[in-house]
C-alpha positions as CSV (number, residue, x, y, z in Angstrom):
1,X,142.8,-25.3,146.6
2,X,141.9,-22.3,144.6
3,X,143.2,-24.0,141.4
4,X,141.2,-27.1,142.2
5,X,138.0,-25.1,142.6
6,X,138.6,-23.6,139.1
7,X,139.3,-27.1,137.6
8,X,136.2,-28.9,138.9
9,X,133.5,-27.1,136.7
10,X,135.9,-27.3,133.7
11,X,136.2,-31.1,134.1
12,X,132.5,-31.5,134.4
13,X,131.9,-29.4,131.3
14,X,134.6,-31.3,129.3
15,X,133.0,-34.7,130.2
16,X,129.7,-33.5,128.9
17,X,131.2,-32.1,125.7
18,X,133.1,-35.3,125.0
19,X,129.8,-37.2,125.2
20,X,128.2,-35.2,122.4
21,X,127.7,-37.0,119.1
22,X,128.6,-33.9,117.0
23,X,132.1,-33.5,118.4
24,X,134.8,-34.1,115.8
25,X,137.6,-36.7,116.1
26,X,140.2,-34.0,116.6
27,X,138.3,-32.3,119.4
28,X,137.5,-35.6,121.0
29,X,141.2,-36.5,121.0
30,X,142.4,-33.1,122.2
31,X,139.6,-32.8,124.9
32,X,140.4,-36.4,126.1
33,X,144.0,-35.5,126.6
34,X,143.1,-32.3,128.5
35,X,140.6,-34.2,130.7
36,X,143.2,-36.8,131.6
37,X,145.7,-34.0,132.6
38,X,143.2,-32.1,134.6
39,X,141.9,-35.1,136.5
40,X,145.3,-36.5,137.6
41,X,147.6,-34.9,140.2
42,X,150.7,-33.1,139.1
43,X,153.5,-35.6,139.3
44,X,156.7,-34.4,141.0
45,X,159.7,-36.8,140.9
46,X,162.5,-36.4,143.4
47,X,165.5,-38.2,141.9
48,X,169.1,-38.6,143.1
49,X,171.9,-40.9,144.1
50,X,171.9,-42.6,147.5
51,X,172.6,-40.2,150.4
52,X,171.6,-37.0,148.4
53,X,168.8,-36.1,150.8
54,X,165.7,-37.2,148.9
55,X,163.8,-38.6,151.8
56,X,164.4,-35.6,154.1
57,X,163.4,-33.3,151.3
58,X,160.1,-35.1,150.6
59,X,159.3,-35.2,154.3
60,X,159.8,-31.4,154.4
61,X,157.6,-30.8,151.3
62,X,154.7,-32.8,152.7
63,X,155.3,-31.6,156.3
64,X,155.2,-35.1,157.7
65,X,157.8,-37.7,158.8
66,X,157.0,-40.4,156.2
67,X,160.2,-41.7,154.7
68,X,163.2,-43.0,156.6
69,X,166.9,-42.5,156.1
70,X,167.1,-45.7,154.0
71,X,165.0,-46.4,151.0
72,X,162.3,-49.1,151.5
73,X,162.0,-49.5,147.8
74,X,163.7,-48.3,144.6
75,X,160.5,-46.3,143.8
76,X,158.3,-44.8,146.5
77,X,155.1,-42.9,145.5
78,X,153.3,-40.5,147.9
79,X,149.7,-39.6,147.0
80,X,146.6,-38.2,148.7
81,X,144.4,-40.7,150.5
82,X,141.7,-40.7,153.2
83,X,144.0,-42.4,155.8
84,X,147.7,-43.5,156.0
85,X,148.1,-46.8,154.2
86,X,150.7,-48.5,152.1
87,X,150.7,-50.7,149.0
88,X,153.8,-52.8,148.5
89,X,154.6,-54.3,145.0
90,X,157.0,-57.3,145.1
91,X,159.3,-58.7,142.5
92,X,157.1,-61.8,142.0
93,X,154.1,-59.5,141.2
94,X,152.3,-60.0,144.5
95,X,150.8,-57.1,146.4
96,X,150.9,-56.5,150.1
97,X,148.8,-53.8,151.8
98,X,149.1,-52.3,155.3
99,X,147.8,-49.4,157.3
100,X,150.3,-46.9,158.7
101,X,153.4,-44.8,157.8
102,X,156.3,-46.2,155.7
103,X,158.9,-44.9,158.1
104,X,157.5,-47.0,160.9
105,X,156.8,-50.1,158.8
106,X,158.5,-53.5,158.5
107,X,159.0,-53.7,154.7
108,X,158.5,-57.1,153.1
109,X,161.5,-58.6,151.3
110,X,161.7,-58.1,147.5
111,X,159.7,-54.8,147.3
112,X,160.3,-53.0,144.0
113,X,157.7,-50.2,144.6
114,X,155.7,-48.8,147.5
115,X,152.7,-46.5,147.3
116,X,152.1,-44.4,150.5
117,X,148.7,-42.7,150.8
118,X,148.3,-39.8,153.2
119,X,145.6,-37.3,154.1
120,X,148.2,-34.5,153.7
121,X,147.1,-31.1,152.4
122,X,150.4,-30.9,150.4
123,X,149.3,-34.0,148.4
124,X,145.9,-32.5,147.2
125,X,146.4,-32.0,143.5
126,X,150.0,-33.3,143.3
127,X,151.9,-36.4,144.1
128,X,155.6,-37.1,144.9
129,X,157.9,-40.0,143.7
130,X,161.2,-40.7,145.4
131,X,163.5,-42.3,142.8
132,X,166.7,-43.9,144.1
133,X,169.4,-44.0,141.4
134,X,172.3,-46.5,141.1
135,X,175.9,-45.6,141.2
136,X,176.3,-47.5,138.0
137,X,175.7,-45.2,135.1
138,X,173.9,-47.7,132.8
139,X,171.5,-48.9,135.6
140,X,170.6,-45.3,136.5
141,X,170.1,-44.4,132.8
142,X,167.5,-47.2,132.4
143,X,165.7,-46.2,135.6
144,X,165.5,-42.6,134.5
145,X,164.2,-43.5,131.0
146,X,161.2,-45.3,132.6
147,X,160.5,-43.3,135.7
148,X,160.7,-39.7,134.3
149,X,158.6,-40.4,131.2
150,X,155.5,-39.3,133.0
151,X,157.0,-36.6,135.3
152,X,155.6,-33.1,135.3
153,X,158.2,-31.6,137.5
154,X,161.6,-33.0,138.5
155,X,163.7,-32.2,141.6
156,X,167.2,-33.5,141.2
157,X,168.8,-33.9,144.6
158,X,172.5,-33.7,144.8
159,X,175.5,-33.0,147.0
160,X,177.8,-31.7,144.2
161,X,176.3,-32.7,140.8
162,X,179.5,-34.4,139.6
163,X,180.4,-35.9,136.2
164,X,178.2,-39.0,136.4
165,X,175.1,-37.0,137.4
166,X,175.8,-34.4,134.7
167,X,176.1,-37.1,132.1
168,X,172.8,-38.7,133.2
169,X,171.0,-35.4,133.1
170,X,172.5,-34.4,129.7
171,X,170.8,-37.4,128.1
172,X,167.3,-36.5,129.2
173,X,164.9,-34.7,126.8
174,X,164.4,-30.9,127.0
175,X,160.7,-31.2,127.9
176,X,161.8,-32.7,131.3
177,X,164.6,-30.2,131.8
178,X,162.2,-27.3,131.2
179,X,160.3,-28.1,134.4
180,X,163.1,-29.2,136.7
181,X,165.1,-27.8,139.6
182,X,168.5,-28.7,141.0
183,X,168.4,-29.1,144.8
184,X,171.2,-29.1,147.3
185,X,169.2,-30.8,150.0
186,X,171.9,-30.8,152.6
187,X,172.9,-27.2,152.3
188,X,173.3,-26.8,156.1
189,X,176.3,-29.2,156.0
190,X,178.0,-27.1,153.3
191,X,177.4,-23.9,155.2
192,X,179.1,-25.5,158.3
193,X,182.1,-26.5,156.1
194,X,182.1,-23.1,154.3
195,X,181.7,-24.7,150.9
196,X,178.2,-23.7,149.8
197,X,179.1,-20.5,148.0
198,X,181.9,-22.3,146.0
199,X,179.5,-25.1,145.1
200,X,176.9,-22.7,143.8
201,X,179.5,-20.8,141.7
202,X,180.7,-24.0,140.2
203,X,177.2,-25.2,139.3
204,X,175.9,-21.8,138.0
205,X,176.9,-22.3,134.4
206,X,175.3,-25.8,134.3
207,X,172.1,-24.6,136.0
208,X,171.7,-21.7,133.6
209,X,171.6,-24.2,130.7
210,X,170.0,-27.3,132.2
211,X,167.6,-26.3,135.0
212,X,165.0,-23.7,136.0
213,X,167.1,-22.9,139.0
214,X,169.3,-24.1,141.8
215,X,167.9,-24.2,145.4
216,X,170.1,-24.9,148.4
217,X,167.9,-26.3,151.1
218,X,168.5,-27.4,154.7
219,X,165.7,-30.0,154.7
220,X,165.9,-31.0,158.4
221,X,165.8,-27.4,159.4
222,X,162.8,-26.8,157.1
223,X,161.1,-29.9,158.5
224,X,161.5,-28.5,162.0
225,X,160.1,-25.2,161.0
226,X,156.9,-26.9,159.5
227,X,156.3,-29.3,162.4
228,X,157.0,-27.2,165.5
229,X,154.2,-27.6,168.0
230,X,153.4,-23.9,168.0
231,X,152.7,-23.7,164.3
232,X,154.9,-23.0,161.3
233,X,158.0,-21.1,162.3
234,X,158.1,-18.6,159.4
235,X,161.6,-17.3,160.1
236,X,163.1,-20.8,160.3
237,X,161.1,-21.9,157.2
238,X,162.4,-19.0,155.2
239,X,166.0,-19.4,156.3
240,X,166.0,-23.1,155.5
241,X,165.5,-22.5,151.8
242,X,162.4,-24.7,151.9
243,X,160.0,-21.8,151.4
244,X,161.7,-20.6,148.3
245,X,161.6,-24.1,146.8
246,X,158.0,-24.7,147.6
247,X,157.2,-21.3,146.1
248,X,159.0,-22.3,142.9
249,X,157.3,-25.7,142.7
250,X,153.8,-24.1,143.2
251,X,154.6,-21.6,140.4
252,X,155.2,-24.5,138.0
253,X,152.0,-26.3,139.2
254,X,149.9,-23.2,138.8
255,X,151.3,-22.3,135.4
256,X,150.6,-25.8,134.0
257,X,147.1,-25.9,135.4
258,X,146.3,-22.5,134.1
259,X,147.4,-23.5,130.6
260,X,145.3,-26.6,130.6
261,X,142.3,-24.7,131.9
262,X,142.6,-22.1,129.1
263,X,142.8,-24.9,126.5
264,X,139.8,-26.7,128.0
265,X,137.8,-23.5,127.9
266,X,138.5,-23.2,124.2
267,X,137.0,-26.7,123.6
268,X,134.0,-25.8,125.8
269,X,133.4,-22.5,124.0
270,X,133.4,-24.3,120.7
271,X,130.5,-26.5,121.7
272,X,128.6,-23.8,123.7
273,X,129.5,-25.3,127.1
274,X,131.8,-22.4,128.2
275,X,131.7,-22.4,132.0
276,X,131.5,-19.4,134.2
277,X,134.1,-21.0,136.5
278,X,136.2,-18.7,138.5
279,X,139.3,-17.6,136.7
280,X,142.3,-19.8,137.5
281,X,144.9,-18.3,139.8
282,X,147.6,-16.3,138.0
283,X,151.0,-18.0,138.0
284,X,153.1,-16.9,140.8
285,X,156.0,-14.5,140.2
286,X,159.4,-16.0,139.4
287,X,160.7,-13.8,142.2
288,X,161.1,-16.1,145.1
289,X,162.2,-15.6,148.7
290,X,165.9,-15.9,149.6
291,X,166.6,-19.7,150.2
292,X,169.1,-19.4,153.1
293,X,169.7,-16.4,155.3
294,X,173.5,-17.0,155.2
295,X,173.7,-18.2,151.6
296,X,173.2,-16.7,148.1
297,X,169.7,-16.6,146.7
298,X,168.7,-19.4,144.3
299,X,170.5,-19.3,141.0
300,X,167.8,-18.8,138.4
301,X,168.3,-19.7,134.8
302,X,169.1,-16.6,132.7
303,X,167.1,-15.6,129.7
304,X,167.5,-17.9,126.7
305,X,170.0,-16.8,124.2
306,X,168.7,-14.0,122.1
307,X,165.9,-13.1,124.5
308,X,165.1,-9.4,124.7
309,X,165.2,-8.2,128.3
310,X,165.5,-4.5,127.9
311,X,163.1,-1.8,126.8
312,X,163.3,-0.6,123.1
313,X,165.9,2.2,122.8
314,X,164.8,5.8,122.1
315,X,161.1,5.1,121.5
316,X,159.0,7.5,119.5
317,X,156.3,9.5,121.2
318,X,152.9,7.8,121.6
319,X,150.4,8.7,118.9
320,X,148.0,10.3,121.3
321,X,145.3,9.3,123.8
322,X,143.7,6.0,123.1
323,X,146.5,4.9,120.8
324,X,147.7,2.1,123.0
325,X,144.2,0.7,123.4
326,X,143.7,0.8,119.6
327,X,147.0,-1.1,119.0
328,X,146.2,-3.7,121.7
329,X,142.7,-4.2,120.2
330,X,144.2,-4.8,116.8
331,X,146.6,-7.3,118.4
332,X,143.7,-9.1,120.0
333,X,142.0,-9.2,116.6
334,X,145.1,-10.9,115.0
335,X,145.0,-13.7,117.6
336,X,141.2,-14.0,117.4
337,X,141.3,-14.5,113.6
338,X,144.1,-17.1,114.0
339,X,142.0,-18.9,116.6
340,X,139.0,-19.0,114.4
341,X,141.1,-20.4,111.5
342,X,142.5,-23.1,113.9
343,X,139.0,-24.0,114.9
344,X,137.9,-24.5,111.3
345,X,140.9,-26.7,110.7
346,X,140.2,-28.8,113.7
347,X,136.6,-29.4,112.6
348,X,136.1,-32.6,110.5
349,X,137.4,-36.1,110.9
350,X,140.8,-35.9,109.3
351,X,143.8,-36.7,111.6
352,X,145.3,-33.6,113.3
353,X,148.1,-32.1,111.4
354,X,150.3,-30.9,114.2
355,X,152.8,-29.2,111.9
356,X,150.1,-27.1,110.3
357,X,148.9,-26.0,113.8
358,X,152.5,-25.2,114.9
359,X,153.1,-23.2,111.6
360,X,149.9,-21.2,111.9
361,X,150.5,-20.4,115.6
362,X,154.1,-19.3,114.8
363,X,152.9,-17.1,111.9
364,X,150.3,-15.5,114.1
365,X,152.7,-14.6,116.9
366,X,155.3,-13.4,114.3
367,X,152.6,-11.0,112.9
368,X,151.7,-9.9,116.4
369,X,155.4,-9.3,117.3
370,X,156.0,-7.2,114.2
371,X,152.8,-5.2,114.6
372,X,153.6,-4.4,118.3
373,X,157.3,-3.7,117.6
374,X,156.5,-1.2,114.8
375,X,154.7,1.1,117.2
376,X,158.0,1.9,119.1
377,X,155.8,3.4,121.8
378,X,156.8,4.7,125.2
379,X,153.5,3.4,126.6
380,X,154.4,0.7,129.3
381,X,151.5,-1.5,128.3
382,X,152.6,-1.6,124.6
383,X,156.2,-2.2,125.6
384,X,155.2,-5.1,127.9
385,X,153.1,-6.5,125.1
386,X,155.9,-6.2,122.6
387,X,158.3,-8.0,124.9
388,X,155.8,-10.8,125.6
389,X,155.3,-11.2,121.8
390,X,159.1,-11.5,121.3
391,X,159.2,-14.1,124.1
392,X,156.3,-15.9,122.3
393,X,158.3,-16.0,119.1
394,X,161.2,-17.6,120.8
395,X,159.0,-20.2,122.5
396,X,157.4,-21.0,119.1
397,X,160.9,-21.7,117.7
398,X,161.4,-24.3,120.4
399,X,158.0,-25.9,120.0
400,X,158.4,-26.2,116.2
401,X,161.7,-28.0,116.9
402,X,160.0,-30.4,119.3
403,X,157.0,-31.0,117.0
404,X,154.3,-33.6,117.9
405,X,150.9,-33.3,119.6
406,X,152.2,-32.0,122.9
407,X,154.1,-29.2,121.2
408,X,151.0,-28.3,119.1
409,X,148.8,-28.2,122.2
410,X,151.4,-25.9,124.0
411,X,151.4,-23.6,120.9
412,X,147.7,-23.2,120.9
413,X,147.7,-22.7,124.7
414,X,150.4,-20.0,124.2
415,X,148.2,-18.2,121.7
416,X,145.2,-18.4,124.1
417,X,147.2,-17.0,127.0
418,X,148.5,-14.1,124.9
419,X,145.0,-13.2,123.6
420,X,143.7,-13.4,127.2
421,X,146.4,-11.0,128.5
422,X,146.1,-8.6,125.6
423,X,142.3,-8.5,126.0
424,X,142.7,-7.6,129.7
425,X,145.3,-4.9,128.9
426,X,143.1,-3.4,126.1
427,X,140.1,-3.1,128.4
428,X,142.1,-1.7,131.4
């Protein structure tokens, strides 16, 4: 809700800016993409083979009994709506509509897609899609190519993530994997059999390379915790693993929204429409509650190869009072100059040169990293800034490999976020 309040004035300002006659083609294109992303809900796809616990997991996430134990359609979407109602799409192209909940509905024959609308708080600002895969590799591959192309976050439900699932996942692009979690949605069964710890150990090497994290979840237990008649049972909710997963999902939602808001404010500032909207909520910490009281904590992906995670060894003494502030101010100036140069390049009507934008952003962050690293200071603020700049350099390497408009937009957003954080540190 807090994020939505921050988005609304930004969206209004963007619409006004895009109606101006003096806006360049590049800004119109970029602003249009940002507007589209800010106006639509964050799309979360829950994919998996039959029997992997997708329906129970979605029921738990939206805190309502909506989906049954058997899939009513190969693709089921859940979105916010003023009342419970369903839209069925049939193989012959016809559309059937009905009021009610899918779990209690007689489903027409030949349904290929169902859209369930609900007035659920969990669906305000985000939507869910249940994606039933096929046990035939080629069929599932075709389903994934289409269904995940517009996903913002993916939850891959599995019992053991065996060879076929690994092969399907390996073929997906990195931009999908970078926002995805592996979920053992029937973790309670593995606990009863005494196999959960072994499963987590076996999957840990895969998760560290292919997912943001692994979350064992007892979905039915979590659903019970959220729908008990006396209010949410916090102890049961925490021990089910559902709380940890919801926390991780919300972190991704907040991070993406915050990045889009920062980029939109850059467009608004260029045209004198900068809004005084409340600052977007800070992304939640990657520290998440323990998923199961009797199980190991979620397996989080380790730092990318080459990432610096320790403080610089044997740092030199600080250069005196105010030295850290001076260095941080200089760092802010580096990013500000780069931002001004980017604005000049975006002015005009020539097509956007995404490679030039990526190269300029990479050069700016490399300069920043070198400048902060040379201080070798014991000041915690400077050490944190130096580590953030090193992380930024590694992120820029990945973005330059991806190339394209999305990568360029992410690079500019990264620059904006770093400038914002350094400005706050310098003025602290």
